[in-house]
C-alpha positions as CSV (number, residue, x, y, z in Angstrom):
1,M,-2.4,-72.1,-2.4
2,K,0.0,-70.6,0.2
3,A,-0.2,-67.2,-1.4
4,F,-4.0,-67.4,-1.2
5,K,-3.9,-68.3,2.5
6,H,-1.5,-65.4,3.2
7,F,-3.8,-63.1,1.3
8,F,-6.9,-64.4,3.2
9,I,-5.1,-63.9,6.6
10,I,-4.0,-60.3,5.7
11,F,-7.5,-59.5,4.3
12,S,-9.2,-60.9,7.5
13,F,-6.8,-58.9,9.7
14,L,-7.4,-55.6,7.8
15,F,-11.2,-56.2,7.9
16,L,-11.1,-56.7,11.7
17,V,-9.0,-53.6,12.2
18,N,-11.4,-51.5,10.0
19,S,-14.4,-52.9,11.8
20,I,-13.0,-52.0,15.2
21,T,-12.1,-48.5,14.0
22,F,-15.5,-48.0,12.5
23,A,-17.2,-49.2,15.8
24,E,-15.0,-46.8,17.8
25,S,-15.8,-43.9,15.4
26,S,-19.5,-44.7,15.5
27,Q,-19.4,-44.8,19.3
28,S,-17.5,-41.5,19.6
29,S,-19.9,-39.8,17.2
30,K,-23.0,-41.1,18.9
31,I,-25.5,-38.4,19.7
32,K,-25.4,-37.6,23.3
33,T,-28.5,-36.7,25.4
34,V,-28.3,-34.1,28.2
35,V,-31.2,-33.8,30.6
36,F,-31.6,-30.5,32.6
37,C,-33.6,-30.8,35.8
38,W,-35.4,-27.7,37.3
39,S,-38.0,-26.9,39.9
40,P,-40.3,-23.9,40.5
41,N,-38.9,-20.7,41.9
42,D,-38.3,-20.9,45.6
43,H,-35.8,-18.0,46.1
44,P,-35.9,-14.2,45.7
45,L,-35.9,-12.7,42.2
46,L,-32.6,-12.9,40.3
47,T,-31.4,-15.9,42.3
48,H,-31.8,-19.7,41.7
49,G,-33.2,-19.3,38.2
50,Y,-33.6,-23.0,37.7
51,K,-35.9,-22.9,34.7
52,Q,-34.1,-19.9,33.2
53,F,-30.8,-21.9,33.3
54,S,-32.5,-25.0,31.7
55,D,-34.1,-22.9,29.0
56,R,-30.9,-21.0,28.3
57,M,-28.8,-24.1,28.0
58,T,-31.3,-26.1,25.9
59,E,-31.5,-23.2,23.5
60,K,-27.7,-22.9,23.2
61,F,-27.2,-26.6,22.5
62,K,-29.3,-26.4,19.4
63,A,-26.1,-25.2,17.8
64,I,-24.4,-28.6,18.3
65,E,-25.6,-31.4,16.1
66,D,-24.6,-34.4,18.1
67,I,-26.2,-33.2,21.4
68,N,-29.9,-33.6,22.2
69,T,-31.3,-31.8,25.2
70,K,-34.3,-32.4,27.4
71,S,-35.8,-30.2,30.1
72,V,-37.7,-31.9,33.0
73,K,-39.4,-30.6,36.0
74,G,-38.2,-32.2,39.2
75,F,-36.3,-35.4,39.6
76,P,-36.1,-37.3,36.3
77,Q,-38.5,-40.2,35.7
78,A,-37.3,-43.6,34.5
79,E,-38.0,-42.7,30.9
80,D,-35.8,-39.6,31.3
81,W,-32.9,-41.6,32.5
82,K,-33.1,-44.2,29.8
83,D,-31.3,-42.3,27.1
84,A,-29.6,-39.7,29.2
85,D,-25.8,-39.5,29.0
86,L,-25.6,-36.5,31.3
87,V,-28.1,-35.3,33.8
88,V,-27.7,-31.7,35.2
89,F,-29.1,-31.1,38.6
90,F,-29.8,-27.4,39.3
91,L,-33.0,-27.5,41.4
92,T,-34.4,-28.1,44.9
93,I,-34.6,-31.7,46.0
94,N,-35.8,-32.3,49.6
95,L,-35.8,-36.1,49.5
96,M,-34.7,-38.8,47.2
97,S,-36.7,-42.0,47.4
98,K,-35.2,-45.5,47.2
99,D,-36.5,-45.8,43.6
100,E,-34.9,-42.5,42.7
101,L,-31.6,-43.5,44.2
102,D,-31.8,-46.8,42.3
103,L,-32.2,-44.8,39.1
104,L,-29.2,-42.8,40.0
105,D,-27.1,-45.8,40.8
106,K,-28.0,-47.5,37.5
107,H,-27.0,-44.3,35.6
108,I,-23.7,-44.3,37.4
109,A,-23.1,-48.0,37.0
110,D,-23.8,-47.6,33.3
111,G,-20.9,-45.2,33.0
112,K,-23.2,-42.1,32.6
113,S,-22.5,-38.7,34.1
114,L,-23.9,-36.0,36.3
115,L,-23.3,-32.2,36.7
116,V,-24.6,-30.8,40.0
117,M,-24.7,-27.0,40.7
118,H,-25.3,-24.9,43.8
119,Q,-28.8,-25.8,45.1
120,G,-28.5,-29.2,43.4
121,L,-26.0,-30.1,46.2
122,V,-28.7,-29.7,48.8
123,S,-31.0,-32.6,49.6
124,R,-32.4,-32.0,53.1
125,K,-33.6,-35.5,54.0
126,S,-31.2,-37.6,52.0
127,Y,-27.9,-35.7,52.2
128,N,-25.9,-38.7,53.3
129,E,-27.0,-40.7,50.2
130,W,-26.4,-37.7,47.9
131,A,-22.9,-37.2,49.3
132,E,-22.0,-40.8,48.6
133,R,-22.8,-40.3,44.9
134,I,-21.6,-36.8,44.2
135,G,-18.6,-36.4,46.5
136,F,-19.8,-33.6,48.8
137,A,-23.4,-32.5,49.8
138,F,-24.9,-29.9,52.1
139,S,-25.2,-31.5,55.5
140,W,-28.3,-31.0,57.6
141,A,-26.9,-32.8,60.6
142,K,-27.1,-31.1,64.0
143,G,-24.2,-29.3,65.7
144,K,-20.7,-28.9,64.2
145,E,-21.4,-31.3,61.3
146,R,-24.1,-29.1,59.8
147,S,-23.1,-27.2,56.7
148,K,-23.3,-23.4,56.4
149,W,-23.9,-20.8,53.8
150,G,-23.3,-17.2,53.2
151,A,-22.4,-14.4,50.7
152,F,-18.7,-14.4,49.7
153,N,-16.3,-12.9,47.2
154,N,-13.1,-14.6,48.3
155,P,-10.8,-15.8,45.5
156,I,-11.2,-19.5,44.4
157,T,-7.9,-21.1,43.8
158,L,-8.1,-23.5,40.8
159,K,-6.2,-26.6,39.8
160,T,-5.4,-25.4,36.3
161,E,-3.7,-28.6,35.3
162,H,-7.1,-30.2,35.0
163,E,-8.7,-29.9,31.6
164,I,-11.8,-28.1,32.8
165,F,-9.7,-25.2,34.1
166,K,-6.7,-25.4,31.8
167,G,-5.7,-21.9,30.6
168,F,-7.9,-20.1,33.2
169,S,-6.6,-17.1,35.1
170,N,-5.9,-18.2,38.7
171,P,-7.6,-17.5,41.1
172,V,-11.1,-16.6,40.0
173,T,-13.6,-14.5,42.0
174,F,-17.4,-14.5,42.0
175,N,-19.7,-12.3,44.1
176,D,-22.0,-15.2,45.0
177,E,-23.0,-17.6,47.8
178,L,-20.8,-20.3,49.3
179,Y,-21.7,-23.6,51.0
180,W,-19.1,-24.9,53.3
181,N,-18.5,-27.6,55.9
182,L,-20.1,-30.0,53.4
183,K,-20.6,-33.7,54.1
184,K,-18.0,-35.7,52.3
185,G,-18.9,-39.1,50.7
186,S,-16.7,-42.2,50.6
187,K,-17.4,-43.5,47.1
188,G,-15.5,-42.8,43.9
189,K,-12.4,-40.9,43.3
190,I,-13.0,-37.3,44.5
191,S,-10.7,-34.6,43.1
192,V,-11.1,-31.0,44.5
193,L,-10.4,-28.6,41.6
194,G,-11.1,-25.3,43.4
195,T,-10.9,-24.1,47.0
196,T,-11.8,-20.9,48.8
197,K,-12.1,-19.4,52.3
198,A,-15.3,-19.2,54.1
199,P,-17.0,-15.8,54.2
200,K,-17.1,-15.5,57.9
201,G,-13.5,-15.9,58.7
202,E,-13.6,-19.5,59.6
203,K,-10.3,-21.4,59.2
204,G,-9.6,-23.8,56.4
205,D,-10.0,-24.1,52.7
206,W,-13.4,-25.3,51.4
207,P,-14.2,-27.0,48.1
208,A,-15.9,-24.9,45.4
209,F,-15.4,-27.2,42.4
210,W,-14.7,-30.9,42.3
211,T,-15.1,-34.0,40.2
212,V,-15.9,-37.6,41.1
213,E,-15.1,-40.6,39.0
214,H,-16.8,-43.9,39.7
215,D,-15.0,-47.0,38.5
216,K,-13.1,-44.8,36.0
217,K,-16.3,-44.6,33.9
218,S,-19.0,-42.3,35.3
219,R,-17.9,-38.7,35.6
220,I,-19.4,-36.1,37.9
221,F,-18.7,-32.4,38.1
222,C,-19.9,-30.2,40.9
223,A,-19.9,-26.5,41.4
224,V,-20.9,-24.6,44.6
225,P,-21.3,-21.2,43.1
226,G,-24.4,-20.4,41.0
227,H,-26.7,-18.6,43.4
228,F,-27.1,-15.3,41.5
229,D,-28.4,-15.4,38.0
230,K,-25.9,-12.8,36.9
231,V,-23.0,-15.0,38.1
232,R,-24.4,-18.1,36.6
233,N,-25.0,-16.3,33.2
234,S,-21.6,-14.6,33.2
235,K,-19.2,-15.6,30.5
236,L,-16.6,-16.9,33.0
237,F,-19.0,-19.1,35.0
238,E,-20.7,-20.3,31.8
239,K,-17.4,-21.3,30.4
240,I,-16.8,-23.4,33.6
241,T,-20.3,-25.0,33.2
242,L,-19.8,-25.8,29.5
243,R,-16.3,-27.2,30.0
244,G,-17.6,-29.3,32.9
245,M,-20.3,-30.7,30.7
246,A,-17.8,-31.5,28.0
247,W,-15.6,-33.3,30.5
248,C,-18.5,-35.3,31.8
249,L,-19.3,-36.4,28.3
250,S,-15.6,-37.2,27.6
251,K,-15.6,-34.6,24.8
252,P,-12.8,-32.0,24.2
253,T,-13.5,-29.1,26.6
254,E,-13.2,-26.6,23.8
255,S,-15.9,-28.3,21.8
256,F,-18.7,-26.5,23.8
257,E,-17.0,-23.2,24.1
258,K,-18.4,-21.9,20.8
259,L,-21.7,-21.8,22.7
260,L,-20.5,-18.9,24.9
261,D,-21.5,-16.4,22.2
262,K,-24.9,-17.9,21.8
263,K,-27.7,-16.1,23.6
């Protein structure tokens, strides 16, 4: 009888361990959904190619079996957020309504992620609310607090100890457009991963890349460059974008790099 009890205890323990392992394995292999947001062209030709970026990325990700992609025009609707693990903002947003901010907050509270690039950092009438969620946003305040923009090719110094930029040559340089004097939010853990000088000789180092972690669950990656299509489609910048997406989804950063050679 004692031998049977010992066997039963050991069997129960092994069953529990295997169940936990299987659950963790199932969770890690769960198909992830990435939503790309875009808006109609509102800048000169060969810049701010919102739809082009969305189409390019959704096509590339067909090569990865455990990633589903969705392309939506404008701010995602409730049904778009429902299954989204990562929402990519590269579009023009002038104002976020309370309902839209609530959708964002639920997404973050659920441990889901965001990637925000260039124009996506700009929300003219709700920049304070946007900064609170993504770390930094373009400020439309009056006077000295207003953000600025301009063409630049100054080097961007990276924190290569972070997994997104591990192994990168340092610094990196893009002939692109910089936003600086951004509004800084107060929520989450903000980590600046790349800094550069302003193009007009103003003093100080300004963030070009950063992450935000909310409650150690939701991950957000932001990039200031991305104005010119040729920069955004370059292999170097695309590597940063793909690695940023992998980090947001808690996947190995090299897992998406095979997409660099996909057209």
